[in-house]
N, CA, C and O atoms as a Tripos MOL2 file, in Angstrom:
@<TRIPOS>MOLECULE
protein
  236   235    59     0     0
PROTEIN
NO_CHARGES

@<TRIPOS>ATOM
      1 N           7.9060  -43.3600  -36.9700 N.3       1 UNK1
      2 CA          8.2520  -42.7580  -35.6720 C.3       1 UNK1
      3 C           8.9360  -41.4470  -35.8800 C.2       1 UNK1
      4 O           8.5410  -40.4560  -35.2670 O.2       1 UNK1
      5 N           9.9750  -41.3840  -36.7410 N.am      2 UNK2
      6 CA         10.6090  -40.0320  -37.0070 C.3       2 UNK2
      7 C           9.9420  -39.4470  -38.2510 C.2       2 UNK2
      8 O           9.6640  -40.1280  -39.2380 O.2       2 UNK2
      9 N           9.7020  -38.1220  -38.1340 N.am      3 UNK3
     10 CA          9.1400  -37.5050  -39.3490 C.3       3 UNK3
     11 C          10.3130  -37.1310  -40.2630 C.2       3 UNK3
     12 O          11.3960  -36.7580  -39.8130 O.2       3 UNK3
     13 N          10.0350  -37.2550  -41.6140 N.am      4 UNK4
     14 CA         11.1100  -36.9350  -42.5300 C.3       4 UNK4
     15 C          10.9750  -35.5020  -42.8420 C.2       4 UNK4
     16 O           9.8680  -34.9620  -42.8580 O.2       4 UNK4
     17 N          12.1200  -34.8420  -43.1010 N.am      5 UNK5
     18 CA         12.2180  -33.4090  -43.4610 C.3       5 UNK5
     19 C          11.7330  -33.1810  -44.8730 C.2       5 UNK5
     20 O          12.2030  -33.8120  -45.8210 O.2       5 UNK5
     21 N          10.7610  -32.2440  -45.0040 N.am      6 UNK6
     22 CA         10.3030  -31.9750  -46.4010 C.3       6 UNK6
     23 C          10.9210  -30.7560  -46.9040 C.2       6 UNK6
     24 O          10.9990  -29.7450  -46.2050 O.2       6 UNK6
     25 N          11.3640  -30.8220  -48.1000 N.am      7 UNK7
     26 CA         12.0460  -29.7450  -48.8140 C.3       7 UNK7
     27 C          11.2830  -29.4660  -50.0970 C.2       7 UNK7
     28 O          10.9080  -30.3970  -50.8090 O.2       7 UNK7
     29 N          11.0400  -28.1400  -50.4130 N.am      8 UNK8
     30 CA         10.3330  -27.7420  -51.6280 C.3       8 UNK8
     31 C          11.3500  -27.1880  -52.5240 C.2       8 UNK8
     32 O          12.0910  -26.2710  -52.1700 O.2       8 UNK8
     33 N          11.3960  -27.7660  -53.7480 N.am      9 UNK9
     34 CA         12.3140  -27.2920  -54.8140 C.3       9 UNK9
     35 C          11.4900  -26.6200  -55.8520 C.2       9 UNK9
     36 O          10.5000  -27.1670  -56.3360 O.2       9 UNK9
     37 N          11.9280  -25.3400  -56.2210 N.am     10 UNK10
     38 CA         11.2140  -24.5540  -57.2430 C.3      10 UNK10
     39 C          11.7070  -24.8850  -58.5960 C.2      10 UNK10
     40 O          12.9160  -25.0080  -58.7950 O.2      10 UNK10
     41 N          10.7990  -25.0410  -59.5760 N.am     11 UNK11
     42 CA         11.1120  -25.2590  -61.0240 C.3      11 UNK11
     43 C          10.4020  -24.2530  -61.8620 C.2      11 UNK11
     44 O           9.3820  -23.6760  -61.4880 O.2      11 UNK11
     45 N          11.0010  -24.0620  -63.0440 N.am     12 UNK12
     46 CA         10.5230  -23.2270  -64.0620 C.3      12 UNK12
     47 C          10.3130  -24.0550  -65.3640 C.2      12 UNK12
     48 O          11.1930  -24.8020  -65.7900 O.2      12 UNK12
     49 N           9.0850  -23.8890  -65.9900 N.am     13 UNK13
     50 CA          8.9170  -24.5310  -67.3080 C.3      13 UNK13
     51 C           8.9130  -23.5050  -68.3250 C.2      13 UNK13
     52 O           8.1460  -22.5420  -68.3060 O.2      13 UNK13
     53 N           9.8970  -23.7550  -69.3320 N.am     14 UNK14
     54 CA          9.9680  -22.7950  -70.5070 C.3      14 UNK14
     55 C           9.2530  -23.5280  -71.7210 C.2      14 UNK14
     56 O           9.3380  -24.7480  -71.8560 O.2      14 UNK14
     57 N           8.5640  -22.7410  -72.5720 N.am     15 UNK15
     58 CA          7.8330  -23.3130  -73.6440 C.3      15 UNK15
     59 C           8.0270  -22.4440  -74.8780 C.2      15 UNK15
     60 O           8.0150  -21.2140  -74.8170 O.2      15 UNK15
     61 N           8.2110  -23.1560  -76.0360 N.am     16 UNK16
     62 CA          8.3060  -22.4480  -77.3110 C.3      16 UNK16
     63 C           6.8870  -22.1560  -77.8860 C.2      16 UNK16
     64 O           6.0600  -23.0580  -78.0160 O.2      16 UNK16
     65 N           6.6450  -20.8940  -78.2170 N.am     17 UNK17
     66 CA          5.4150  -20.5690  -78.7410 C.3      17 UNK17
     67 C           5.1440  -21.0940  -80.1640 C.2      17 UNK17
     68 O           3.9930  -21.2000  -80.5880 O.2      17 UNK17
     69 N           6.1610  -21.4010  -80.8480 N.am     18 UNK18
     70 CA          6.1090  -21.8750  -82.2900 C.3      18 UNK18
     71 C           5.9350  -23.3870  -82.4250 C.2      18 UNK18
     72 O           5.0080  -23.8420  -83.0950 O.2      18 UNK18
     73 N           6.7730  -24.1330  -81.8270 N.am     19 UNK19
     74 CA          6.6760  -25.5500  -81.9520 C.3      19 UNK19
     75 C           6.1920  -26.2290  -80.6850 C.2      19 UNK19
     76 O           5.9950  -27.4430  -80.7420 O.2      19 UNK19
     77 N           5.9750  -25.5740  -79.5330 N.am     20 UNK20
     78 CA          5.4060  -26.1860  -78.3810 C.3      20 UNK20
     79 C           6.3840  -27.0220  -77.5280 C.2      20 UNK20
     80 O           5.9630  -27.6640  -76.5660 O.2      20 UNK20
     81 N           7.7460  -27.0170  -77.8910 N.am     21 UNK21
     82 CA          8.6470  -27.7080  -77.0930 C.3      21 UNK21
     83 C           8.8100  -27.1300  -75.6390 C.2      21 UNK21
     84 O           8.9890  -25.9250  -75.4660 O.2      21 UNK21
     85 N           8.7450  -28.0010  -74.6290 N.am     22 UNK22
     86 CA          8.8250  -27.5600  -73.2290 C.3      22 UNK22
     87 C          10.0960  -28.1850  -72.5920 C.2      22 UNK22
     88 O          10.5460  -29.2840  -72.9190 O.2      22 UNK22
     89 N          10.6360  -27.3530  -71.6330 N.am     23 UNK23
     90 CA         11.8410  -27.6830  -70.9110 C.3      23 UNK23
     91 C          11.6210  -27.3180  -69.4490 C.2      23 UNK23
     92 O          11.2020  -26.2000  -69.1510 O.2      23 UNK23
     93 N          11.9140  -28.2990  -68.4740 N.am     24 UNK24
     94 CA         11.8040  -27.9620  -67.1270 C.3      24 UNK24
     95 C          13.2080  -27.7610  -66.5470 C.2      24 UNK24
     96 O          14.1310  -28.5280  -66.8210 O.2      24 UNK24
     97 N          13.3380  -26.7080  -65.7380 N.am     25 UNK25
     98 CA         14.7130  -26.4560  -65.1260 C.3      25 UNK25
     99 C          14.4660  -25.9690  -63.7110 C.2      25 UNK25
    100 O          13.3390  -25.6530  -63.3320 O.2      25 UNK25
    101 N          15.5160  -25.9170  -62.9540 N.am     26 UNK26
    102 CA         15.4870  -25.3430  -61.6170 C.3      26 UNK26
    103 C          15.1970  -23.8140  -61.6890 C.2      26 UNK26
    104 O          15.6800  -23.1550  -62.6090 O.2      26 UNK26
    105 N          14.4620  -23.2730  -60.7900 N.am     27 UNK27
    106 CA         14.1060  -21.8360  -60.7860 C.3      27 UNK27
    107 C          15.3830  -20.9970  -60.5800 C.2      27 UNK27
    108 O          16.2690  -21.3650  -59.8090 O.2      27 UNK27
    109 N          15.4430  -19.9190  -61.2570 N.am     28 UNK28
    110 CA         16.6010  -18.9410  -61.1340 C.3      28 UNK28
    111 C          16.0280  -17.6820  -60.6460 C.2      28 UNK28
    112 O          14.9000  -17.3360  -60.9990 O.2      28 UNK28
    113 N          16.7860  -16.9480  -59.8130 N.am     29 UNK29
    114 CA         16.3180  -15.5900  -59.2690 C.3      29 UNK29
    115 C          16.1240  -14.7130  -60.5280 C.2      29 UNK29
    116 O          16.9980  -14.7160  -61.3940 O.2      29 UNK29
    117 N          14.9880  -13.9510  -60.6590 N.am     30 UNK30
    118 CA         14.6200  -13.1780  -61.6970 C.3      30 UNK30
    119 C          13.6850  -13.7980  -62.7610 C.2      30 UNK30
    120 O          13.2730  -13.1280  -63.7090 O.2      30 UNK30
    121 N          13.3690  -15.0660  -62.5810 N.am     31 UNK31
    122 CA         12.3780  -15.6810  -63.4810 C.3      31 UNK31
    123 C          10.9920  -15.0150  -63.2540 C.2      31 UNK31
    124 O          10.5180  -14.8820  -62.1260 O.2      31 UNK31
    125 N          10.4040  -14.6280  -64.3260 N.am     32 UNK32
    126 CA          9.0140  -14.0760  -64.2750 C.3      32 UNK32
    127 C           8.1370  -14.7100  -65.3510 C.2      32 UNK32
    128 O           8.5670  -14.9580  -66.4780 O.2      32 UNK32
    129 N           6.9020  -14.9590  -64.9590 N.am     33 UNK33
    130 CA          6.0020  -15.6330  -65.8750 C.3      33 UNK33
    131 C           5.8190  -14.8160  -67.1290 C.2      33 UNK33
    132 O           5.7220  -13.5910  -67.0500 O.2      33 UNK33
    133 N           5.7710  -15.4290  -68.2460 N.am     34 UNK34
    134 CA          5.4820  -14.9350  -69.6440 C.3      34 UNK34
    135 C           6.6320  -14.0370  -70.1420 C.2      34 UNK34
    136 O           6.4620  -13.3230  -71.1310 O.2      34 UNK34
    137 N           7.7810  -14.0610  -69.4810 N.am     35 UNK35
    138 CA          8.8700  -13.2900  -70.0020 C.3      35 UNK35
    139 C           9.6700  -14.1500  -71.0370 C.2      35 UNK35
    140 O           9.7750  -15.3720  -70.9330 O.2      35 UNK35
    141 N          10.2150  -13.4210  -72.0280 N.am     36 UNK36
    142 CA         10.9270  -14.0600  -73.1100 C.3      36 UNK36
    143 C          12.2930  -14.4780  -72.6040 C.2      36 UNK36
    144 O          13.0120  -13.6350  -72.0680 O.2      36 UNK36
    145 N          12.6930  -15.7420  -72.7470 N.am     37 UNK37
    146 CA         13.9550  -16.2020  -72.2560 C.3      37 UNK37
    147 C          14.9820  -16.3790  -73.3290 C.2      37 UNK37
    148 O          16.1120  -15.9300  -73.1350 O.2      37 UNK37
    149 N          14.7000  -16.9670  -74.3960 N.am     38 UNK38
    150 CA         15.7000  -17.2690  -75.4380 C.3      38 UNK38
    151 C          15.0220  -17.6290  -76.7210 C.2      38 UNK38
    152 O          13.8080  -17.4740  -76.8550 O.2      38 UNK38
    153 N          15.7870  -18.1080  -77.6660 N.am     39 UNK39
    154 CA         15.2570  -18.6640  -78.9510 C.3      39 UNK39
    155 C          15.2820  -20.1570  -78.7940 C.2      39 UNK39
    156 O          16.1120  -20.7370  -78.0940 O.2      39 UNK39
    157 N          14.2700  -20.7910  -79.5250 N.am     40 UNK40
    158 CA         14.1950  -22.2700  -79.4110 C.3      40 UNK40
    159 C          15.3620  -22.8400  -80.2460 C.2      40 UNK40
    160 O          15.7290  -22.3040  -81.2920 O.2      40 UNK40
    161 N          15.9170  -23.9360  -79.7420 N.am     41 UNK41
    162 CA         17.0170  -24.6350  -80.3730 C.3      41 UNK41
    163 C          16.4880  -25.3080  -81.6230 C.2      41 UNK41
    164 O          17.2010  -25.3610  -82.6250 O.2      41 UNK41
    165 N          15.2400  -25.8340  -81.6070 N.am     42 UNK42
    166 CA         14.8670  -26.6770  -82.7650 C.3      42 UNK42
    167 C          14.1510  -25.8750  -83.8390 C.2      42 UNK42
    168 O          14.2350  -26.2940  -84.9940 O.2      42 UNK42
    169 N          13.4570  -24.7690  -83.5930 N.am     43 UNK43
    170 CA         12.7340  -24.1120  -84.6650 C.3      43 UNK43
    171 C          13.0040  -22.5710  -84.7400 C.2      43 UNK43
    172 O          12.4520  -21.9010  -85.6140 O.2      43 UNK43
    173 N          13.8210  -22.0290  -83.8580 N.am     44 UNK44
    174 CA         14.1900  -20.6550  -83.8260 C.3      44 UNK44
    175 C          13.0220  -19.7240  -83.3410 C.2      44 UNK44
    176 O          13.0690  -18.5090  -83.5320 O.2      44 UNK44
    177 N          11.9790  -20.3350  -82.7110 N.am     45 UNK45
    178 CA         10.8780  -19.5810  -82.1760 C.3      45 UNK45
    179 C          11.3720  -18.9510  -80.8470 C.2      45 UNK45
    180 O          12.5080  -19.0980  -80.3960 O.2      45 UNK45
    181 N          10.3130  -18.1860  -80.2430 N.am     46 UNK46
    182 CA         10.6640  -17.4490  -79.0210 C.3      46 UNK46
    183 C          10.1440  -18.3710  -77.8180 C.2      46 UNK46
    184 O           9.0050  -18.8350  -77.7700 O.2      46 UNK46
    185 N          11.0800  -18.5580  -76.9100 N.am     47 UNK47
    186 CA         10.7950  -19.3990  -75.7190 C.3      47 UNK47
    187 C          10.4470  -18.4550  -74.5550 C.2      47 UNK47
    188 O          11.1540  -17.4890  -74.2690 O.2      47 UNK47
    189 N           9.3690  -18.7700  -73.9280 N.am     48 UNK48
    190 CA          8.8890  -17.9040  -72.7390 C.3      48 UNK48
    191 C           8.6920  -18.8250  -71.5550 C.2      48 UNK48
    192 O           8.5800  -20.0460  -71.6660 O.2      48 UNK48
    193 N           8.6550  -18.1350  -70.3740 N.am     49 UNK49
    194 CA          8.3960  -18.9090  -69.2190 C.3      49 UNK49
    195 C           6.8680  -19.1780  -69.0710 C.2      49 UNK49
    196 O           6.0680  -18.2430  -69.0330 O.2      49 UNK49
    197 N           6.5050  -20.4200  -68.9910 N.am     50 UNK50
    198 CA          5.1160  -20.7770  -68.9850 C.3      50 UNK50
    199 C           4.6070  -21.0400  -67.5830 C.2      50 UNK50
    200 O           3.4530  -20.7250  -67.2920 O.2      50 UNK50
    201 N           5.3920  -21.5870  -66.7300 N.am     51 UNK51
    202 CA          4.9450  -21.9860  -65.4070 C.3      51 UNK51
    203 C           6.1420  -22.0450  -64.3820 C.2      51 UNK51
    204 O           7.2590  -22.4380  -64.7190 O.2      51 UNK51
    205 N           5.8440  -21.6460  -63.1620 N.am     52 UNK52
    206 CA          6.7380  -21.6810  -62.0440 C.3      52 UNK52
    207 C           5.9750  -22.4070  -60.9530 C.2      52 UNK52
    208 O           4.8540  -22.0510  -60.5890 O.2      52 UNK52
    209 N           6.6470  -23.4660  -60.4380 N.am     53 UNK53
    210 CA          5.9880  -24.3090  -59.4350 C.3      53 UNK53
    211 C           7.0120  -24.9120  -58.5020 C.2      53 UNK53
    212 O           8.2100  -24.8060  -58.7670 O.2      53 UNK53
    213 N           6.5840  -25.5500  -57.4020 N.am     54 UNK54
    214 CA          7.3550  -26.2260  -56.5430 C.3      54 UNK54
    215 C           6.9850  -27.6670  -56.3150 C.2      54 UNK54
    216 O           5.8040  -28.0140  -56.3130 O.2      54 UNK54
    217 N           8.0130  -28.5420  -56.1150 N.am     55 UNK55
    218 CA          7.7680  -29.8800  -55.7930 C.3      55 UNK55
    219 C           8.3680  -30.1990  -54.3640 C.2      55 UNK55
    220 O           9.4880  -29.8250  -54.0170 O.2      55 UNK55
    221 N           7.5630  -30.8780  -53.6320 N.am     56 UNK56
    222 CA          7.9970  -31.2770  -52.2570 C.3      56 UNK56
    223 C           8.5380  -32.6600  -52.1990 C.2      56 UNK56
    224 O           7.8480  -33.5960  -52.6020 O.2      56 UNK56
    225 N           9.8260  -32.8590  -51.6850 N.am     57 UNK57
    226 CA         10.3600  -34.1330  -51.4930 C.3      57 UNK57
    227 C          10.7360  -34.3420  -50.0650 C.2      57 UNK57
    228 O          11.0630  -33.4100  -49.3300 O.2      57 UNK57
    229 N          10.6800  -35.6070  -49.6860 N.am     58 UNK58
    230 CA         11.0240  -35.9370  -48.3420 C.3      58 UNK58
    231 C          12.4200  -36.4620  -48.3010 C.2      58 UNK58
    232 O          12.8340  -37.2440  -49.1560 O.2      58 UNK58
    233 N          13.1880  -36.0080  -47.2480 N.am     59 UNK59
    234 CA         14.5840  -36.4890  -47.0920 C.3      59 UNK59
    235 C          14.7590  -37.3390  -45.8850 C.2      59 UNK59
    236 O          15.8640  -37.8140  -45.6200 O.2      59 UNK59
@<TRIPOS>BOND
     1     1     2 1
     2     2     3 1
     3     3     4 2
     4     3     5 am
     5     5     6 1
     6     6     7 1
     7     7     8 2
     8     7     9 am
     9     9    10 1
    10    10    11 1
    11    11    12 2
    12    11    13 am
    13    13    14 1
    14    14    15 1
    15    15    16 2
    16    15    17 am
    17    17    18 1
    18    18    19 1
    19    19    20 2
    20    19    21 am
    21    21    22 1
    22    22    23 1
    23    23    24 2
    24    23    25 am
    25    25    26 1
    26    26    27 1
    27    27    28 2
    28    27    29 am
    29    29    30 1
    30    30    31 1
    31    31    32 2
    32    31    33 am
    33    33    34 1
    34    34    35 1
    35    35    36 2
    36    35    37 am
    37    37    38 1
    38    38    39 1
    39    39    40 2
    40    39    41 am
    41    41    42 1
    42    42    43 1
    43    43    44 2
    44    43    45 am
    45    45    46 1
    46    46    47 1
    47    47    48 2
    48    47    49 am
    49    49    50 1
    50    50    51 1
    51    51    52 2
    52    51    53 am
    53    53    54 1
    54    54    55 1
    55    55    56 2
    56    55    57 am
    57    57    58 1
    58    58    59 1
    59    59    60 2
    60    59    61 am
    61    61    62 1
    62    62    63 1
    63    63    64 2
    64    63    65 am
    65    65    66 1
    66    66    67 1
    67    67    68 2
    68    67    69 am
    69    69    70 1
    70    70    71 1
    71    71    72 2
    72    71    73 am
    73    73    74 1
    74    74    75 1
    75    75    76 2
    76    75    77 am
    77    77    78 1
    78    78    79 1
    79    79    80 2
    80    79    81 am
    81    81    82 1
    82    82    83 1
    83    83    84 2
    84    83    85 am
    85    85    86 1
    86    86    87 1
    87    87    88 2
    88    87    89 am
    89    89    90 1
    90    90    91 1
    91    91    92 2
    92    91    93 am
    93    93    94 1
    94    94    95 1
    95    95    96 2
    96    95    97 am
    97    97    98 1
    98    98    99 1
    99    99   100 2
   100    99   101 am
   101   101   102 1
   102   102   103 1
   103   103   104 2
   104   103   105 am
   105   105   106 1
   106   106   107 1
   107   107   108 2
   108   107   109 am
   109   109   110 1
   110   110   111 1
   111   111   112 2
   112   111   113 am
   113   113   114 1
   114   114   115 1
   115   115   116 2
   116   115   117 am
   117   117   118 1
   118   118   119 1
   119   119   120 2
   120   119   121 am
   121   121   122 1
   122   122   123 1
   123   123   124 2
   124   123   125 am
   125   125   126 1
   126   126   127 1
   127   127   128 2
   128   127   129 am
   129   129   130 1
   130   130   131 1
   131   131   132 2
   132   131   133 am
   133   133   134 1
   134   134   135 1
   135   135   136 2
   136   135   137 am
   137   137   138 1
   138   138   139 1
   139   139   140 2
   140   139   141 am
   141   141   142 1
   142   142   143 1
   143   143   144 2
   144   143   145 am
   145   145   146 1
   146   146   147 1
   147   147   148 2
   148   147   149 am
   149   149   150 1
   150   150   151 1
   151   151   152 2
   152   151   153 am
   153   153   154 1
   154   154   155 1
   155   155   156 2
   156   155   157 am
   157   157   158 1
   158   158   159 1
   159   159   160 2
   160   159   161 am
   161   161   162 1
   162   162   163 1
   163   163   164 2
   164   163   165 am
   165   165   166 1
   166   166   167 1
   167   167   168 2
   168   167   169 am
   169   169   170 1
   170   170   171 1
   171   171   172 2
   172   171   173 am
   173   173   174 1
   174   174   175 1
   175   175   176 2
   176   175   177 am
   177   177   178 1
   178   178   179 1
   179   179   180 2
   180   179   181 am
   181   181   182 1
   182   182   183 1
   183   183   184 2
   184   183   185 am
   185   185   186 1
   186   186   187 1
   187   187   188 2
   188   187   189 am
   189   189   190 1
   190   190   191 1
   191   191   192 2
   192   191   193 am
   193   193   194 1
   194   194   195 1
   195   195   196 2
   196   195   197 am
   197   197   198 1
   198   198   199 1
   199   199   200 2
   200   199   201 am
   201   201   202 1
   202   202   203 1
   203   203   204 2
   204   203   205 am
   205   205   206 1
   206   206   207 1
   207   207   208 2
   208   207   209 am
   209   209   210 1
   210   210   211 1
   211   211   212 2
   212   211   213 am
   213   213   214 1
   214   214   215 1
   215   215   216 2
   216   215   217 am
   217   217   218 1
   218   218   219 1
   219   219   220 2
   220   219   221 am
   221   221   222 1
   222   222   223 1
   223   223   224 2
   224   223   225 am
   225   225   226 1
   226   226   227 1
   227   227   228 2
   228   227   229 am
   229   229   230 1
   230   230   231 1
   231   231   232 2
   232   231   233 am
   233   233   234 1
   234   234   235 1
   235   235   236 2
@<TRIPOS>SUBSTRUCTURE
     1 UNK1         2 RESIDUE 1 A UNK
     2 UNK2         6 RESIDUE 1 A UNK
     3 UNK3        10 RESIDUE 1 A UNK
     4 UNK4        14 RESIDUE 1 A UNK
     5 UNK5        18 RESIDUE 1 A UNK
     6 UNK6        22 RESIDUE 1 A UNK
     7 UNK7        26 RESIDUE 1 A UNK
     8 UNK8        30 RESIDUE 1 A UNK
     9 UNK9        34 RESIDUE 1 A UNK
    10 UNK10       38 RESIDUE 1 A UNK
    11 UNK11       42 RESIDUE 1 A UNK
    12 UNK12       46 RESIDUE 1 A UNK
    13 UNK13       50 RESIDUE 1 A UNK
    14 UNK14       54 RESIDUE 1 A UNK
    15 UNK15       58 RESIDUE 1 A UNK
    16 UNK16       62 RESIDUE 1 A UNK
    17 UNK17       66 RESIDUE 1 A UNK
    18 UNK18       70 RESIDUE 1 A UNK
    19 UNK19       74 RESIDUE 1 A UNK
    20 UNK20       78 RESIDUE 1 A UNK
    21 UNK21       82 RESIDUE 1 A UNK
    22 UNK22       86 RESIDUE 1 A UNK
    23 UNK23       90 RESIDUE 1 A UNK
    24 UNK24       94 RESIDUE 1 A UNK
    25 UNK25       98 RESIDUE 1 A UNK
    26 UNK26      102 RESIDUE 1 A UNK
    27 UNK27      106 RESIDUE 1 A UNK
    28 UNK28      110 RESIDUE 1 A UNK
    29 UNK29      114 RESIDUE 1 A UNK
    30 UNK30      118 RESIDUE 1 A UNK
    31 UNK31      122 RESIDUE 1 A UNK
    32 UNK32      126 RESIDUE 1 A UNK
    33 UNK33      130 RESIDUE 1 A UNK
    34 UNK34      134 RESIDUE 1 A UNK
    35 UNK35      138 RESIDUE 1 A UNK
    36 UNK36      142 RESIDUE 1 A UNK
    37 UNK37      146 RESIDUE 1 A UNK
    38 UNK38      150 RESIDUE 1 A UNK
    39 UNK39      154 RESIDUE 1 A UNK
    40 UNK40      158 RESIDUE 1 A UNK
    41 UNK41      162 RESIDUE 1 A UNK
    42 UNK42      166 RESIDUE 1 A UNK
    43 UNK43      170 RESIDUE 1 A UNK
    44 UNK44      174 RESIDUE 1 A UNK
    45 UNK45      178 RESIDUE 1 A UNK
    46 UNK46      182 RESIDUE 1 A UNK
    47 UNK47      186 RESIDUE 1 A UNK
    48 UNK48      190 RESIDUE 1 A UNK
    49 UNK49      194 RESIDUE 1 A UNK
    50 UNK50      198 RESIDUE 1 A UNK
    51 UNK51      202 RESIDUE 1 A UNK
    52 UNK52      206 RESIDUE 1 A UNK
    53 UNK53      210 RESIDUE 1 A UNK
    54 UNK54      214 RESIDUE 1 A UNK
    55 UNK55      218 RESIDUE 1 A UNK
    56 UNK56      222 RESIDUE 1 A UNK
    57 UNK57      226 RESIDUE 1 A UNK
    58 UNK58      230 RESIDUE 1 A UNK
    59 UNK59      234 RESIDUE 1 A UNK
C-alpha cells in the first residue's frame, strides 16, 4: 500500500594491479576511474580505482 523510499548509495571498488586484491568502500568526492589511490597493504603494488557504481536500497 505504501511505497518504500529508495536510496542509491555510491560505492568505489579499488583493485591492486599486482596481486588482484579488491576492496569496496563508499564513494568519496574526487574519486576518478583508473586513478592511483595508494599502495597495496599485502604486496606493495599500486592500487587503482577499478569501478564506481550505485546500489539501490529500500527504506
